[in-house]
C-alpha positions, 0 to 999 in steps of 0.5 A, a space after each residue: 567031106 571025109 570022116 577022121 576018127 583020132 585015137 579014142 574013136 569016139 567022134 568023127 571029125 568032119 574035114 574037107 582035105 582039098 581045102 584043108 578045112 576042119 567042119 565040126 565034129 559028130 558023136 553018138 552018146 547014149 543021149 543021142 546024136 550030138 555035133 558041133 560046128 566050126 563056125 570059122 568054116 561058114 560063109 556067115 560067120 561073123 554071125 558068131 560073136 561069142 568068145 572062144 575059149 581054147 580046151 584041152 582034153 587029152 586026159 579026159 575018159 571017153 566017158 567024161 568026152 561024152 559027158 561034155 559033149 552032151 552038155 556042150 554040143 548041140 543034139 543033131 539029125 544026121 541025113 545021109 546023102 552020097 558021101 557025106 557023112 
């Protein structure tokens, strides 16, 4: 798993480059660590039946991004092992 940061550098996006798979993202906010998972990357992805809604965050300020993530992502605890984030 490799970490990638886009221009705002406000989150680490977790990618398996050899397979071309985006796994999820992690960010640290004043309220703690938050994460989101790409359920399509999971073996049991059929268990997740929520509606997908495309979003555009390019024009958001970093403050608004963090507020959005705190409201919509899940609280997370990171366990580091080897090169995994």
